[in-house]
N, C-alpha and C positions, 0 to 999 in steps of 0.2 A: 640705383637707389638713392645715393647721395644726391643726385640731380633732382630726384623726385622730392626728397626731402626739402631741398632748397626751393623748389617750385611753389611748396605748399607752405613755406614759411616755418616748418618744423613743428606746425600745429598738430598737437597729439591727436584730438578727434578728427581733423581732416585726414591725417594719415592712416588712422585706424579705418575709417570709412573708405578710403582710397583702397586700402588692401582688400576689403570685402568686395568692393565694386569690381575691381580688376579680376578678382578670383571668380566672381559670379558671371561677368559679362566678356571678360578679355582673356580668358584661359590663364589669368595670372600674370600676364605680361605687363611689366611696369612700364614698358616703353610706350604702351599704348594708352597712357594717361592723358594723351592729347583729346581723348574723347570727353574729358572734362572741359567744359567751357573755360575761356580764358578769364582772367581777372576782370572784374567790372571796373570802369574808371570811376575812381573816387579820388578827388583832389585833395580831400581831408584826411582820408585813410585808405590808401591804395592796397593795403593787405588785410582789409578788414573782413573779407568773406571766404577765406580759404575753405573753412568747413561747409559754408553754405553752398558753395559751388560744387562741391563733392555731393552734398545731399541733393541738390537739384538733378544732378546727372544720375544718381541713384534712383531717384523717383522717376524719371523719364524713361531710362534705359533699362531699368531692372524691375523696379516695383510696379511699374504699370501693367507687367504681365504676371504679377504676384498679388491679387487682390487680398488674400487672407493677411499677408504680411504688411501690406499697406494699411489695411484696416487697423491692425494691431498698433502700428505707429500712429495712426490718427487718434486712436483711443489714448495712447500714452500722451500725445500732445494735448489732451484735454486737461492735464494735470500738471501742477508746478512742484510735484513732490511725487514720491513712489505712489502708484495706483494700487489701492488695496483691492484684494480678491472679490470682497462683497460689492465694491462699487463697479468692478469689471463685470460681475455677474449681472448686476442691474442694467449695465449697458447692453449686454449681450441678449437679455432676455426679449422674447417676441412681444409686440410686433417689432419688426426691424426698423431701424432708422435709415430712411431712404439715403443711398449713395454713402452710407457710412458703415453699417454692420450687416447689409445683405449677405456678404460673403462669410459671415461668422455665426449668425443666429442658429443655423442648422448644424453646426459642428457638435459632435459629440466631445464629452470631457477629454477623451483620449485624443481625439483630433486637435482640439484646443491646446492641449500640453505639447503636441508635437509641433504645431505651428509656433508656439512661443519658444520652444527649445530650437527650432530652426532660426528664429530671429536672434536668439543669443548666440548661437554659432557664427552668424554673420556679424555679430557685434553691433547689431542695431539696438538690442536691449542690453542692459547690464546684467551681469551674472545674478542668479537667484540668490536671495536673501534667506540664509538657513533659519532666521527666526520668523520669517514671513514668507514662505515659498510660493505662495499665490500671488503675492504682489508683483507688479512689474514697474521697472524703472529704466530709464535712459539718461543719456547725458543731457544736462539741461538745454544746450544749444539744439540738440536733436529734438527735444520735447517742444521747444519754442517754434522751431522750423516747421514741423508737420502740424502743430496745433494752428499755426497762423495759415499754413497752406489750405487746412480744411476750412477755415473761416473765410478765406477769400475765395475759395472754389464753390463752397456750398454753405452759405452762413445759416441757412435754414436747418441743416443737419446739426451744424455746430451748436445752434441754440437749443435744438430739441435735446440733444445729448446733455447739455447742462442742466436743461430743466428736468430731465429724468433724474439726474443726479441730485438735484434740489429736492424734489419729491421723495427720493429714497432717503436721504440724509435726515430731512425733517420728520419723515414717517417712522423711522426705525430708531430714532434717537429718544431714549428715556432717561431724562436727566434727573429725575427724582425731586425730592424736597429740599435737599441741601447739597446740590451738585458741586463737585471740584472743577477746576479749571479744565482738566482732562475730560470730564464728563460733558462740558459745554463745546469742546473742541469741534465735533461733528456739526454743531449749529453755526459756529463761525465758518466752516466751510460751506455750509448750505447757503449762506448769505452770499458768497462769491459766486456760487452757482446760480442762484436765484436772479442775481443782477446780471450775470452774462446772458441769461435766457430772457431778460426783459421784465422780471417780476420784482421791480424795485419797491413798489409801495407795499406790496404783500410781504416781501423780505423784511423790510422794516418794521411793519406792524406785527406781524405774526411771529418772526423769529427774533429779531434784535430786541424789540421792546418787551414782548410779552414773555419770551423764554429765556433770553439772555439777561436784560435788565429785570424782568419778572415784575409780577403784579402783587401788590398787597390784598388782603381780603376786602379792603374797602375800594379795590380798584386802582389806587394810586400805585405809581411806579416806585418799585423798591430799590432800583439801582443796585441789584445784587452783586453783579459782576465786578463793580467798581468798589462798592462799600465793604463787601465781604471777602472779595478775592483779590482786590487791587490790581485787577486785570486790565489796566488802561491801555497798554499797547496792543492787546488782542482787540479791545474795542475800537481803538483808533484804526487798526488795520481792517476791521469789518467795515466800519463807517466809511472808509475811502471809497468803497464800492458805490456809495451813493452821491459821488461827486464826479462832475465831468473834469474839473480842476480840483485837485485835491485840497479840500477844506476851504475852498474859495467859492466855487460855483456848484451847488447841487444839481443833479440831474433834473430835467424839465418833467420827467415822468412822476415826480413826486408832487403832491398837493402843496400848495403855499405853506400851510401849517407844518407838513413833513419837511420841507425844506428848512424851515426855521428850527425845527426840532433837531435835524440832523447837524446843522450849523453849531447850535448850542452844545450838543453832546460831543461833537468833535473839538470844540473850544475847550471843554472840560478836560478832555484827554490830552490836548496840547498843553495847557497849563500844567497838568500833573507831571508831564515830562520835561517841564522846564521851557518849553517853546512858547513864550509868553507873546512875542510880537505876533506870532501866527494866530494865537489864541484871541488876541484882542481884536483883530480883524474878523474873525469868524463870530465872536460874541457880539460885537456891534452890528453886524449884519442880521444875526439872528433876532436881537432885540428889536430891530427895526421891522423885520417880517411879523413878529409876533404882534407888535403894535399896530402894524396896517391891517393885520386880521382881527384885531380887537381881542386878542386872546390874552387877558390881562393877568392872569396867574402866571402863566408861562413867560411873560414879557418881564413879571416882577421878579421871578426866580432868576432870569437870565440877566437882568440888570444888577442883581445884587452879586451874582458871580463876576460880572464885568467890573463892579466896583472893587471887589477884592483883588482882581487881576491888576487893575490900574494902580492899586495901592502898592502891590508888591514891585512894580516896575518904577515907582517913584513919581507917579502922576497923582500926587495927593489932592490937589484942588479938584481935579476930575473925578477921582474917586468919591470924594465928598458930595459932590453935585450928583453923581450917578447913583449913590446910595440913597439920597434924599428923593431922587426921582423913583427909585425902587419902592420906597415905602408909599409913595403916592399912587404907583401902578397897583400895589397890593391892595390899597384902600378902594380903587375902581373895581378890583375883582371881588371885594368884599371878602377877602381872606384874612381873617384875623391872626392866624398862625404865621402866615407869611409876612404881615405887617410887623409882627414881633421880632422874627428872625432878621428882616431888612432893618429895623431899628438898631440891632446890634451890628450890623454891617456899617450903618452911618455912624454909630458911636465909635466903631474901631478906626474909621478914617478921621474922625475928630480927635481921638486920642493920638494919632500919628501926627496930626497937625499941631499938637500942643494943646488943644482945647480940652483938658482933663475934666474940668467941671461940667462941661457940657455933656461929654461923653458918659459921665458917670449918671448924670440925670437920665440920659436916653436908655442906659442899661437898667436902671431902676424902672424905668416906665415900661420897658419890655418885659421885665420879670413880672410886674403887677399884672399886665395884660395876660401873661401865661397863667398865673394863679387863678385868674378870674375864670378862665376857661377850663383848665385842668388842675383841680385843687389836689390831685394826687402827684402832681409834678411840680413842687414849688420852686425849683431852682432852674436857671437857664442850663442847658446841658450841650453837649457836642461842641460845635464850632462857636456856637453863641457863648456857651459857658467858658470855653477857653479865652475867648475875647475879654469877657468880664474879668476873669481871674488875672489876665495879663495886666489889666488896668490896676487891679488890687495890688499885685506885685509890685508895679511901678511906684505906688504909693507908699510901699513899705508895710502893707497889711498882709503879710505872708500867712499868718495863722488863719486868717479868714479864707484865703484862696485854697490852703490845704484843706479846710473843713469842708468846703463846697466841692472841691474835685472828689474827695473821699466819698461823698454821698452820690454824686453823678456817675462814679466809676462803675458801680454795680449795674446801673441801667445799661451801659455800654456793654458790660460783659455778658449780661443776659441776652442782648440783642446780636451779640457777636459782630459788633461794628468795629473792625479793625482800627480805623482812623481815630474814632472816638475814645476807644480804650486808649490808645497812644497818647492822645492830647490830654486826657485826665491824668495819666501816668507822668507825663512831662510837667503837668502843673504841679502835681505832688513833689516831684524831684526838685523843681525850682523853688517850691516853698521850703522843703527841708533844707535846701542849700542855704537860703536867706535866714531861715531860724538858726542854723548851725552858725553862721557868721555873726549873728547878732549874740548868740549865747556865749560864744568863745570868749568875750570880753569879761564874762563874770565867773569868779572861781566856782561859785555855787552852782552854776549851770554847766559846768565842764561836761558832766556825764550825759546831759541832754544834748550838748553840741555833738558829742560823739555819736549818739544814736541817730540824730539828724544827718550826720555826715555820712554814716553807713547807709542809711535809707536813701539819701540823695544819690550814692554811687549805684546802688542796686537799681533804683528807679530810672535813673537815666540810661542805664544799659537796656533795661526792658523797653523803655520809650523809643530810643532810637531803633531797635530792632523793630518794634511796632511800625514806626514811622517808615522805615525801608520797606516793611511788608506792605504797606498802603501804596507804595510806589508813586508816592506824591514828592517830587524833589522839594517843593516850597516848604514842606513840613519837615523834611529831613534836615534842611539848612537849619531851621528853628532849633531842632533838637541838638544839632552839633553846637550851635552857639551857646546853648545852655550848658553843653559839657565843657566847653572851653572855660567858662567861669568856674566850673567846679575844679578842673585840673589846674588852673591858675591857683585857686585857693587852697590846694593841697600841695602845691610846689612841683607841679609836673609841666614845666614850660614845653618840652618836646611834644608831649602828647597834645597839649592845646594848640601848638603851632600847626600840627598835622590836621586837626580838625578845622583849623581856619583855613588851611589850604584846600581842604574839600569843599568847605562853604564857598570859598573863591571860584572853585571849578564849577560849582552848581549855579553860582549867581551871575557869573560874568557873561555867558552866552544870551541870558534873557533879554536884556540885563535886569537883574533884581537889584535896583540901586538901593533900596532900604537895606538889604542884607550886606550890599558891599560897604555902606556906611557903618553898619553895626560891626561889620568885620574890621574896619579900620579903627574904630573905637576899641575893640577887643585887642587888637594888636598893640595899640598905645598903653592899655592897661597892663598887658602881659610885660612889656618893656619896662614900665614904671614898677611893677611888682618885683621884677628881677633886680631893679635898681636898688630897692630897698630890702631886698631879701625877705619879701613879705608874703607868706603862705600861712594864713591864720589856721587852717585845718591840717596842716603838715602833722603827721603822726597819729591822726584820728582814724584812718581807714588802713586796711591791710589788703595788699602789700602797699606801704608807704614809701615814698623816695626819701632819700637822705635829706635833712633840713638844708635849705639853701644857705648859701653864704654871700656876703658882700661882694660884688665885683671890684676888680682893680680900676685905677683912675681911667685908663684908657677904654676898657670896656664899658664903664659907667657913662662915659662921654657918647660912645656909640648907641647906647640905650636911649639916652636922652634925646639924641638927635632923631633916632628911628620914632620915638613916641611923638616928637614934634612933627614930623614928616606925616605921620599916620593921622594925627589931629587936623592938619591942612587939608588932608584928602576928605576926611569926615566933614569938615567945615563946608567945603565945596559942595559936597552932596547934600547936605542939610539946607544949604542956601538954594540949590537948583531944585530940590524936591518939595521944599516947605516941611521938611521933616523936624518941626520944632519940639517934638517930643524929646528930642536929644538934646536940647540947648542947654539944660542944667548940667548934664554930664559932661558936655563940652567944655563949659565953663570951669567945672570942677578939676578936670584933667589940665586944662590950660594953667590953673593955678598951680597944679603940682609940677608940672615942666618949669614954670617961672619961679619955683621955689617958694611960693606963698603958703603952701599947704603940703603936708605928707599924705603920700597915697594911703598909708594905713589908717589915716582919719577919715577918709571918705566913707559914705554909707554903702552897704554892699549893693552891687547891681548884678541881678541874675536874669 
């Protein structure tokens, strides 16, 4: 037995199957393990297939004479998770799937249960799950082996089985009007089945687009799974079935328009997960395909998403040009609403480039266009509204940003748009923080400062929770940066440092270079605030940390050097990206490090 364990590399599954094989075919004689074929020659991994060589021998020398057991294992091999009882029943239903279910369609329920129990006794199947006794499960390697063997030996049966599961799942799933992610899960599984069966176009149109993304009453796509459930990971996994090479080469079975749609949907999910380089490649390919097909509305939407992504990675000049192109594409489509939204993308890119006046003019023009078409919606909202408020906050117009966000927040709550609600809440938090910092300098406004500080604290917590629920890493980073400013102002440097570390973790893989620049500037501000023991909102929130004290000479020197180092990093990124929105902030902080100004005298940055 020691020799057998050595021969099979101590592989648990291989030894478990070996025991069953020897018991069933060799009278349990471990010395007759030589009936298992020798190791395959593999220079890269000579021990790679201990379990597979046992499974091959089991199949040829044992299960070939046990068609019922072999059929059960082939059914288990169709799944990448436990096979539910209802799905197994659908597969066992007549008519038989040739060369797959012939041996089991006529079994009674008792005979079926006996065959399953026999498979479990032989350790081909995992023990029954008390919570779901009708389900079947097996070791992942065993499922993979028998699933692939069926595909190789009888691809027609393999496809027919997946097609039957596809039909069953989409027919029996009733997701209702406001489904949860659990309610949609069978539809995600149906997509995998449909694509394996070769129904790519139908699965994309009827299941993914119409039932997971869902349609509005006017026929437009609601993007329910992403906007209301934040289910980017599930969407991305489903979309992978429409690609020969994940998120790069859509399957040829899709129409050109569908290939472009799949690319753009995948790019949106990739961006949400912070996989920006992959997202950029997919977005550019999608825009190109939409343009080639003269689908101007989709091209305009995709170009706006591309601009936003280029902006985050720090390609500001490209983002500006792409946003301008997105406006032109919307014009070709005659889509006035999309022209309005794309103008705000262009304005946001100009704001990042330091062209604040031009950005403000574009925002005003976009809002005027909105009011002409929708008189009951006088303010930019959602992402467009956040962009405009971000400009106002950078101009010191915190009260205006607060009032706008307070009005648009209600619409987001009514529609249950997770990200929209979180963005408006974040705007309110940033505005409250700016107002508190401005009020604290006046004795008469001390109570107002306290109220704003409390509101900023509560709303930052709510906003970050909402941004996390949206599952969009880009926006989580924005929320954390806002909380860094708040924690610095209340004298909580350790908490601020933790938030900055998380922003760094989110931004570096992208890389999200604008956030890396913002991070460096915030680290410099944190060092300088500690150097001057400056925490203007300390004591205004509960619980509040102890008042900060001035550092000793050695610590002060280290803080000044840390600020200088971080400013050099920010300076480099500003130059590389053209992120001239931050020029004034960099100059202010340079003056503080050089001793020309006090940090406490700088305008608040939120």
